[in-house]
C-alpha positions as CSV (number, residue, x, y, z in Angstrom):
1,X,-60.0,18.2,-55.8
2,X,-60.2,15.2,-53.4
3,X,-60.1,15.8,-49.7
4,X,-56.6,14.2,-49.2
5,X,-55.3,16.3,-52.1
6,X,-56.7,19.5,-50.6
7,X,-55.1,18.6,-47.2
8,X,-51.8,18.0,-48.9
9,X,-52.0,21.5,-50.5
10,X,-52.9,23.0,-47.1
11,X,-49.9,21.2,-45.5
12,X,-47.5,22.3,-48.2
13,X,-48.7,25.9,-48.1
14,X,-48.3,26.2,-44.3
15,X,-44.9,24.4,-44.4
16,X,-43.7,26.9,-47.0
17,X,-45.0,30.1,-45.3
18,X,-44.7,28.9,-41.7
19,X,-48.3,29.9,-40.9
20,X,-51.7,30.7,-42.5
21,X,-55.1,31.9,-41.5
22,X,-58.4,30.0,-42.1
23,X,-59.5,32.9,-44.3
24,X,-56.3,32.9,-46.3
25,X,-56.5,29.1,-47.0
26,X,-60.2,29.4,-47.9
27,X,-59.3,31.9,-50.6
28,X,-56.3,30.0,-51.9
29,X,-58.2,26.7,-52.2
30,X,-61.6,28.1,-53.1
31,X,-63.4,26.2,-50.4
32,X,-65.5,27.3,-47.4
33,X,-63.9,28.3,-44.1
34,X,-65.8,25.4,-42.4
35,X,-64.1,23.0,-44.8
36,X,-60.7,24.5,-43.9
37,X,-61.3,24.2,-40.2
38,X,-62.2,20.6,-40.6
39,X,-59.1,19.9,-42.6
40,X,-56.9,21.7,-40.1
41,X,-58.4,19.6,-37.3
42,X,-57.4,16.4,-39.2
43,X,-53.9,17.8,-40.0
44,X,-53.3,18.6,-36.4
45,X,-54.4,15.1,-35.3
46,X,-51.8,13.7,-37.8
47,X,-49.1,16.0,-36.4
48,X,-48.7,18.0,-39.6
49,X,-49.6,21.4,-38.2
50,X,-50.4,23.1,-34.9
51,X,-53.8,25.0,-34.8
52,X,-53.8,28.5,-33.6
53,X,-56.5,31.1,-33.1
54,X,-57.9,31.7,-36.6
55,X,-55.3,29.5,-38.4
56,X,-52.4,27.2,-38.1
57,X,-48.6,27.1,-38.0
58,X,-46.1,24.5,-39.3
59,X,-45.2,21.8,-36.8
60,X,-41.6,22.5,-37.6
61,X,-42.0,26.0,-36.2
62,X,-43.3,24.7,-32.9
63,X,-40.5,22.2,-32.2
64,X,-42.9,19.3,-32.7
65,X,-41.8,16.1,-34.4
66,X,-44.0,15.4,-37.4
67,X,-45.8,12.1,-37.2
68,X,-45.2,9.4,-39.9
69,X,-48.6,10.2,-41.3
70,X,-47.7,13.8,-41.9
71,X,-44.2,13.0,-43.2
72,X,-45.8,11.0,-45.9
73,X,-47.1,14.2,-47.5
74,X,-43.6,15.8,-47.6
75,X,-42.8,16.0,-51.3
76,X,-45.4,13.3,-52.0
77,X,-45.3,13.8,-55.8
78,X,-41.6,13.1,-55.9
79,X,-41.9,10.1,-53.7
80,X,-44.6,8.7,-55.9
81,X,-42.4,9.3,-59.0
82,X,-39.5,7.5,-57.3
83,X,-41.8,4.6,-56.4
84,X,-42.9,4.3,-60.0
85,X,-39.2,4.0,-61.1
86,X,-38.2,1.7,-58.2
87,X,-41.0,-0.9,-58.9
88,X,-39.3,-1.6,-62.3
89,X,-36.3,-3.0,-60.3
90,X,-38.5,-5.7,-58.7
91,X,-38.7,-9.2,-60.3
92,X,-41.3,-11.9,-59.8
93,X,-40.1,-14.2,-57.1
94,X,-37.9,-11.7,-55.3
95,X,-37.4,-11.6,-51.5
96,X,-37.2,-8.0,-50.4
97,X,-36.5,-6.0,-47.3
98,X,-38.4,-2.7,-46.9
99,X,-37.6,-0.2,-44.2
100,X,-40.3,1.9,-42.5
101,X,-39.7,5.1,-44.5
102,X,-42.6,7.0,-46.1
103,X,-40.9,6.8,-49.5
104,X,-40.8,3.0,-49.4
105,X,-44.4,3.1,-48.2
106,X,-45.3,4.6,-51.6
107,X,-43.5,1.7,-53.3
108,X,-45.6,-0.7,-51.2
109,X,-48.7,1.1,-52.3
110,X,-47.9,0.4,-55.9
111,X,-46.9,-3.2,-55.3
112,X,-50.2,-4.1,-53.6
113,X,-51.9,-3.6,-57.1
114,X,-49.5,-5.9,-59.0
115,X,-49.9,-9.5,-59.9
116,X,-46.5,-10.6,-58.7
117,X,-45.2,-13.3,-56.3
118,X,-43.0,-11.7,-53.6
119,X,-41.8,-12.2,-50.1
120,X,-41.4,-8.9,-48.3
121,X,-39.8,-8.4,-44.9
122,X,-40.5,-5.0,-43.3
123,X,-40.1,-3.2,-40.0
124,X,-43.0,-0.9,-40.9
125,X,-46.5,-1.9,-39.6
126,X,-48.2,0.5,-42.0
127,X,-46.3,-1.2,-44.8
128,X,-47.4,-4.6,-43.5
129,X,-51.1,-3.5,-43.7
130,X,-50.7,-2.0,-47.1
131,X,-49.0,-5.1,-48.6
132,X,-51.4,-7.5,-46.9
133,X,-54.1,-6.5,-49.4
134,X,-52.2,-8.5,-52.1
135,X,-52.7,-12.2,-51.5
136,X,-49.8,-13.1,-53.8
137,X,-47.4,-11.4,-51.4
138,X,-46.0,-13.1,-48.4
139,X,-45.5,-10.4,-45.8
140,X,-43.2,-10.8,-42.8
141,X,-43.2,-8.3,-40.0
142,X,-40.0,-8.1,-38.0
143,X,-41.7,-7.0,-34.8
144,X,-39.6,-5.4,-32.1
145,X,-39.8,-2.1,-30.1
146,X,-42.4,0.1,-31.8
147,X,-41.3,3.8,-32.2
148,X,-44.3,6.2,-32.7
149,X,-41.9,8.9,-34.0
150,X,-40.5,6.6,-36.6
151,X,-43.6,4.7,-37.4
152,X,-41.7,1.4,-37.3
153,X,-40.0,-1.3,-35.3
154,X,-36.4,-0.9,-34.0
155,X,-34.2,-2.5,-31.4
156,X,-32.2,-5.8,-30.9
157,X,-35.2,-8.1,-31.5
158,X,-35.8,-6.5,-34.9
159,X,-32.1,-6.8,-35.9
160,X,-32.1,-10.5,-34.8
161,X,-34.8,-11.4,-37.2
162,X,-33.0,-9.6,-40.1
163,X,-29.7,-11.3,-39.2
164,X,-31.3,-14.6,-40.0
165,X,-32.4,-13.6,-43.5
166,X,-30.9,-13.6,-47.0
167,X,-32.9,-11.2,-49.2
168,X,-32.4,-10.3,-52.9
169,X,-32.9,-6.6,-52.5
170,X,-33.2,-3.9,-49.8
171,X,-35.3,-0.8,-50.5
172,X,-34.7,2.0,-48.0
173,X,-34.5,5.7,-47.5
174,X,-33.0,8.0,-44.8
175,X,-33.1,11.5,-43.3
176,X,-30.1,13.1,-45.0
177,X,-27.5,12.7,-47.7
178,X,-24.2,14.4,-47.8
179,X,-21.0,13.7,-49.7
180,X,-19.7,12.0,-46.5
181,X,-22.6,9.5,-46.5
182,X,-26.1,8.8,-45.4
183,X,-27.5,9.7,-41.9
184,X,-30.6,9.4,-39.7
185,X,-31.6,11.2,-36.5
186,X,-32.0,7.9,-34.4
187,X,-29.1,5.7,-33.4
188,X,-31.2,2.6,-33.1
189,X,-32.6,3.2,-36.6
190,X,-29.1,3.5,-38.1
191,X,-28.1,0.3,-36.4
192,X,-31.1,-1.4,-37.9
193,X,-30.3,-0.2,-41.4
194,X,-26.7,-1.4,-41.2
195,X,-28.2,-4.9,-40.4
196,X,-30.5,-4.6,-43.4
197,X,-27.4,-4.0,-45.6
198,X,-25.9,-7.2,-44.4
199,X,-29.1,-9.2,-45.1
200,X,-29.6,-8.2,-48.7
201,X,-27.6,-8.8,-51.9
202,X,-28.5,-5.5,-53.6
203,X,-29.0,-2.2,-51.8
204,X,-31.4,0.3,-53.4
205,X,-31.6,3.8,-52.0
206,X,-34.8,5.9,-52.6
207,X,-34.4,9.6,-51.9
208,X,-36.1,12.7,-53.1
209,X,-34.2,16.0,-53.7
210,X,-35.0,17.4,-50.2
211,X,-32.8,14.9,-48.5
212,X,-29.6,16.0,-50.2
213,X,-27.4,18.4,-48.3
214,X,-28.9,17.4,-44.9
215,X,-27.2,15.6,-42.0
216,X,-28.8,13.6,-39.2
217,X,-27.3,12.8,-35.8
218,X,-26.1,9.2,-36.6
219,X,-24.0,8.0,-39.6
220,X,-25.4,5.0,-41.5
221,X,-22.9,4.3,-44.3
222,X,-20.8,5.8,-47.1
223,X,-22.6,6.3,-50.4
224,X,-20.4,3.7,-52.0
225,X,-22.2,1.0,-50.0
226,X,-25.3,1.6,-52.1
227,X,-25.8,-0.2,-55.4
228,X,-28.5,1.9,-56.9
229,X,-29.9,5.4,-56.2
230,X,-33.5,6.2,-57.3
231,X,-34.2,9.9,-57.1
232,X,-36.1,12.7,-58.8
233,X,-35.0,15.3,-61.4
234,X,-34.6,18.1,-58.9
235,X,-31.6,16.4,-57.1
236,X,-28.5,18.6,-57.4
237,X,-26.1,17.4,-60.0
238,X,-23.1,17.4,-57.7
239,X,-24.7,14.7,-55.6
240,X,-25.6,12.6,-58.7
241,X,-22.0,12.9,-59.8
242,X,-20.7,11.9,-56.3
243,X,-22.8,8.7,-56.4
244,X,-21.7,7.9,-59.9
245,X,-18.0,8.4,-59.0
246,X,-18.6,6.0,-56.1
247,X,-19.8,3.4,-58.6
248,X,-23.5,3.8,-57.8
249,X,-26.0,3.6,-60.6
250,X,-28.2,6.7,-60.4
251,X,-31.7,6.4,-61.8
252,X,-33.9,9.5,-62.3
253,X,-37.6,9.2,-61.9
């Protein structure tokens, strides 16, 4: 097992149980306690967990906001499956808009390996760095006010850049999905995403099953505003039906 895979297992185990001891994790993963302590130190640095005497607790149990790095490991397998399905929707020569979500970051990680000519505009600095490894891709960073909590640029300057663009497709995700619509916890982020909708011809929503049935503080849009939904096989059927009834094409990864 590679180190990053082991740390993902540690994170998922602690998130599920709420807490775990070094000894417990050592037995579960069949590695030394020294290795577990080292992994916990890295996980705490990334904001995924909070170290305690002899173990660790989930950051959700401490009232801490998980960092973008740690959020990337939430349901990582589903995000990667969704990215594999979503990349099939991209055509050579497309101009795309990417938000700063960790699900879209997984899509960027796949694109960087492809021999394809694209122009990609993104508010995510991590995404910029990932895509810049492919010299065939023209990467445009929106700039703006950087939010550490969101891992991306937001604010009026960011929206102004997007307002001047006409992209073929938008790929985005959000915090929560209900029958009423899509939501995020940050008002500035929802405002930015509404501008993204205006700047793209086709709206493609990427969301793993964990986002369904959740609601954030700020409303983004109704589900009928989306053209395509790409999700995983664990998404509840009632939500898939709701999207289909709204005229949205639902694609299962």
